[in-house]
KELUMLUM-207082 format. One record per residue (C-alpha): residue in one letter; y, z, x. Coordinates in steps of 0.1 Angstrom, whole numbers, padded with zeros to 4 digits, always signed. Example, Ala and Ser with C-alpha at 12.3 -4.5 7.8 and 13.67 -1.06 7.14 Angstrom:
! residues 2
A-0045+0078+0123;S-0011+0071+0137;
END
This chain:
! residues 373
M+0173-0083+0204;K+0150-0105+0182;Y+0122-0092+0159;Y+0097-0111+0140;I+0080-0090+0115;I+0048-0101+0095;A+0040-0080+0064;G+0014-0096+0037;E+0014-0072+0008;A+0038-0051-0015;S+0030-0017+0005;G+0040-0037+0039;D+0071-0048+0020;L+0080-0016+0013;H+0074-0001+0049;G+0087-0032+0064;S+0121-0029+0044;N+0127+0005+0058;L+0117+0000+0094;M+0141-0029+0093;K+0167-0007+0080;E+0162+0018+0110;L+0163-0013+0135;H+0194-0027+0122;K+0210+0011+0125;Q+0197+0014+0160;D+0201-0020+0173;P+0230-0034+0155;E+0224-0069+0172;A+0190-0072+0156;N+0182-0104+0146;I+0152-0104+0121;R+0129-0130+0109;F+0101-0119+0087;W+0072-0126+0065;G+0075-0102+0034;G+0092-0098+0001;D+0121-0087-0019;L+0127-0054-0003;M+0128-0069+0033;Q+0149-0096+0021;Q+0174-0067+0007;A+0173-0050+0041;G+0188-0080+0059;G+0171-0106+0080;T+0157-0144+0072;L+0126-0143+0051;V+0101-0171+0062;K+0075-0164+0035;H+0070-0143+0006;Y+0037-0123+0004;R+0030-0137-0031;E+0020-0166-0015;L-0003-0148+0010;A-0022-0121-0016;F-0063-0134-0017;M-0083-0104-0028;G-0118-0102-0019;F-0145-0118+0002;A-0150-0148-0022;E-0113-0154-0032;V-0106-0154+0008;V-0132-0183+0009;A-0119-0201-0016;N-0084-0204-0005;L-0094-0208+0035;R-0075-0240+0039;T-0044-0223+0027;I-0048-0193+0049;L-0055-0216+0078;G-0024-0236+0070;N-0002-0202+0069;I-0016-0194+0103;K-0006-0226+0118;F+0030-0224+0101;C+0036-0192+0114;K+0025-0199+0151;E+0051-0229+0147;D+0078-0207+0135;I+0075-0177+0160;L+0077-0207+0185;G+0109-0218+0174;F+0125-0183+0168;Q+0114-0171+0205;P+0112-0133+0195;D+0112-0104+0219;V+0088-0088+0201;I+0061-0096+0170;I+0057-0063+0147;F+0026-0065+0127;I+0024-0047+0094;D-0013-0039+0086;Y-0026-0072+0068;P-0054-0075+0097;G-0072-0107+0085;F-0038-0130+0093;N-0018-0104+0118;M-0049-0102+0144;R-0052-0139+0147;I-0016-0141+0152;A-0015-0110+0176;K-0043-0127+0199;W-0024-0159+0203;A+0010-0140+0209;K-0006-0119+0236;E-0020-0152+0252;L+0015-0166+0253;G+0032-0132+0265;I+0047-0123+0234;K+0051-0084+0230;T+0029-0071+0202;H+0035-0042+0183;Y+0013-0030+0153;Y+0030-0005+0127;I+0003+0007+0103;S-0030+0003+0118;P-0056-0019+0100;Q-0081+0002+0084;I-0108-0005+0110;W-0120+0030+0105;A-0132+0021+0070;W-0148-0014+0082;K-0149-0041+0107;E-0147-0013+0134;N-0155-0040+0161;R-0119-0050+0158;I-0110-0023+0180;K-0119-0048+0209;A-0093-0072+0197;I-0067-0046+0192;K-0072-0032+0228;R-0070-0065+0241;D-0040-0079+0219;V-0018-0051+0208;D+0009-0036+0234;H+0017-0005+0211;M+0003+0007+0179;Y+0019+0032+0156;I-0003+0053+0131;I+0004+0068+0101;L-0027+0087+0089;P-0035+0117+0108;F-0070+0109+0113;E-0063+0079+0129;K-0052+0096+0165;D-0088+0112+0169;F-0103+0078+0157;Y-0085+0058+0183;E-0081+0082+0213;N-0113+0102+0214;K-0137+0077+0197;H-0123+0045+0215;Q-0101+0054+0241;F-0070+0037+0231;A-0040+0053+0231;V-0015+0052+0199;E+0015+0071+0188;F+0013+0090+0155;V+0048+0084+0135;G+0042+0102+0103;H+0036+0086+0068;P+0067+0063+0058;L+0058+0070+0020;I+0073+0104+0024;D+0107+0089+0034;A+0107+0061+0007;I+0096+0086-0018;H+0122+0117-0008;N+0150+0093+0001;R+0152+0076-0034;K+0177+0083-0059;P+0165+0108-0085;T+0154+0094-0119;D+0171+0106-0151;A+0142+0109-0173;E+0162+0108-0207;S+0180+0077-0196;F+0148+0060-0182;K+0129+0066-0217;K+0157+0054-0236;E+0160+0023-0214;H+0127+0013-0218;N+0121+0024-0253;L+0096+0053-0245;D+0094+0082-0271;D+0093+0119-0260;K+0055+0120-0258;P+0043+0128-0222;V+0037+0096-0201;I+0004+0085-0188;A+0009+0058-0160;L-0012+0032-0155;L-0012+0013-0121;P-0040-0015-0118;G-0028-0031-0089;S-0007-0060-0079;R-0033-0089-0078;K-0043-0108-0110;Q-0079-0103-0102;E-0079-0067-0101;I-0055-0061-0130;S-0076-0081-0153;K-0106-0060-0144;L-0089-0028-0142;L-0065-0027-0171;S-0089-0034-0198;E-0108-0005-0185;M-0077+0019-0185;L-0065+0008-0220;S-0099+0014-0237;V-0094+0051-0237;V-0057+0048-0254;K-0069+0056-0290;Y-0084+0090-0278;F-0051+0104-0265;P-0024+0098-0295;D-0005+0125-0282;Y+0006+0106-0249;Q+0022+0073-0244;F+0006+0049-0218;V+0029+0028-0197;I+0015+0001-0174;A+0032-0002-0142;G+0041-0039-0137;A+0038-0054-0103;P+0070-0076-0090;S+0044-0101-0079;Q+0035-0108-0115;D+0051-0123-0145;Y+0055-0107-0178;E+0036-0134-0197;F+0005-0123-0177;Y+0004-0088-0191;Q+0014-0098-0226;Q-0024-0102-0231;F-0027-0064-0226;L+0002-0054-0247;K-0017-0050-0281;N-0014-0012-0289;S+0018+0003-0302;N+0010+0033-0280;V+0009+0010-0250;H+0042+0001-0229;F+0053-0022-0200;I+0078-0016-0177;S+0079-0041-0144;N+0089-0034-0106;K+0099+0005-0113;T+0068+0020-0102;Y+0086+0049-0087;D+0107+0057-0114;L+0075+0057-0138;L+0058+0079-0117;S+0086+0104-0114;I+0085+0110-0152;A+0046+0108-0155;H+0021+0135-0165;A-0008+0119-0155;A-0021+0087-0141;L-0050+0060-0137;V-0046+0046-0102;T-0065+0016-0087;S-0075+0025-0051;G-0052+0017-0022;T-0016+0029-0014;A-0010+0038-0048;T-0034+0068-0049;L-0012+0083-0021;E+0021+0076-0039;T+0011+0090-0069;A+0000+0122-0052;L+0035+0122-0034;F+0053+0122-0065;K+0028+0152-0076;V+0012+0133-0106;P-0025+0143-0113;E-0045+0108-0112;V-0077+0092-0117;V-0089+0067-0091;C-0102+0035-0105;Y-0120+0006-0087;K-0138-0024-0102;G-0141-0058-0079;S-0160-0086-0083;W-0198-0084-0083;I-0200-0103-0051;S-0173-0086-0035;Y-0185-0053-0043;Q-0222-0060-0031;I-0209-0066+0001;A-0184-0043+0009;K-0209-0015-0002;R-0230-0025+0025;I-0205-0027+0053;I-0182+0002+0043;T-0195+0035+0052;L-0166+0061+0038;K-0175+0089+0017;F-0142+0081-0002;I-0120+0052-0010;S-0089+0066-0022;L-0064+0078+0008;V-0059+0111-0009;N-0094+0121-0004;L-0096+0105+0031;I-0068+0126+0045;M-0080+0156+0029;D-0117+0150+0039;R-0126+0160+0006;E-0125+0151-0033;V-0094+0160-0045;V-0089+0134-0070;K-0120+0117-0089;E-0130+0083-0076;L-0146+0062-0105;I-0160+0030-0086;Q-0175-0002-0102;G-0201+0008-0127;E-0188+0043-0131;C-0153+0028-0139;N-0159+0027-0178;R-0147+0041-0207;K-0169+0072-0212;N-0160+0083-0177;I-0124+0076-0177;K-0119+0098-0208;K-0135+0124-0193;E-0119+0127-0161;L-0084+0119-0179;Q-0092+0149-0201;K-0097+0170-0172;I-0065+0163-0153;L-0047+0170-0186;D-0060+0206-0187;P-0032+0229-0171;K-0057+0249-0149;H-0072+0218-0132;R-0037+0206-0128;K-0025+0233-0108;K-0054+0230-0084;V-0047+0193-0080;L-0010+0202-0074;A-0017+0229-0047;D-0039+0204-0028;Y-0011+0176-0031;D+0013+0201-0012;L-0012+0205+0018;L-0017+0169+0019;E+0019+0165+0022;Q+0016+0189+0050;K-0009+0171+0068;L+0013+0137+0067;G+0036+0150+0092;G+0069+0151+0074;E+0099+0129+0072;G+0111+0105+0097;A+0083+0077+0104;S+0106+0047+0101;Q+0132+0059+0122;K+0104+0073+0150;T+0090+0038+0148;A+0121+0019+0153;Q+0130+0043+0182;R+0100+0035+0200;I+0100+0001+0194;I+0133-0001+0210;K+0128+0024+0236;H+0094+0004+0249;L+0112-0031+0250;N+0142-0017+0268;E+0114-0004+0294;G+0099-0038+0293;K+0066-0027+0280;
END
């Protein structure tokens, strides 16, 4: 069968690659064309556009790049028509994907959505479009089932969280070799995960690095995003106790003692690696003011949202400053506090439904297609 997959971010590239591997396993004749990144390309298929060309962050940035976004939508429709897929599989990235889903549904193309847009956080009115334009929705967060089925009477399929597979199935990192390869010493590592887009990295890294001098017994390591060049990070590498490692975030987390992490998928990845963390977020003033008025969630990190209580500290906007980061980092370095956090992380993993998300999703997609649904 012919599959057209659209992922617009680094996390979508990861989950898309694992889904593609399963589709190839279960459908040896699978012909896959996709929007994604390096990981999806390695899984086998034809890359149409890299997510680096699609990453615009925040309300102001989207408006400034509206012409490019609209051009990408037009190009995507033309590419789909040329490929004539049996199904389009959307992975998160709702601003773009929901536009394509509406168009595809009108043409009678099967529309499957893997990893729901976070409409429970904002833009809940998107449920109307989802019910109209999406044939099958595969969800990865346990609380989403209640949101869709009980609140909005839309049947969804909970498949578990793909990050569990991605982390459990990876080759273990040899800590000694990894440190030697990247010129790290024997001091415990504090990982810095400032995001993948230039705007958020610029805002968050300066705040994160402001506390380095208070922790001389630790070494700080910046996790470089694959979408950014080393030259961009050079401005932040002025302290001898700060190191930089690009495109090896999982290896870094596997040896980290603690972490400062921007909001998003990285907060959950850090928790699944059992690394105590402080969540930091700082957006542009206008983007934050708009978001504050339309997002009504109690938390911004997936860890706290899934557990429905504060497991990790969130420092948002004005609270994301040197004084608070120092205080909260000291807390998670305390053995007693760490023990409590790690116990909560174990409960979190249980809630996420275990391994096999990519396999289950591929099975269900193929099953529905074979049934003609």
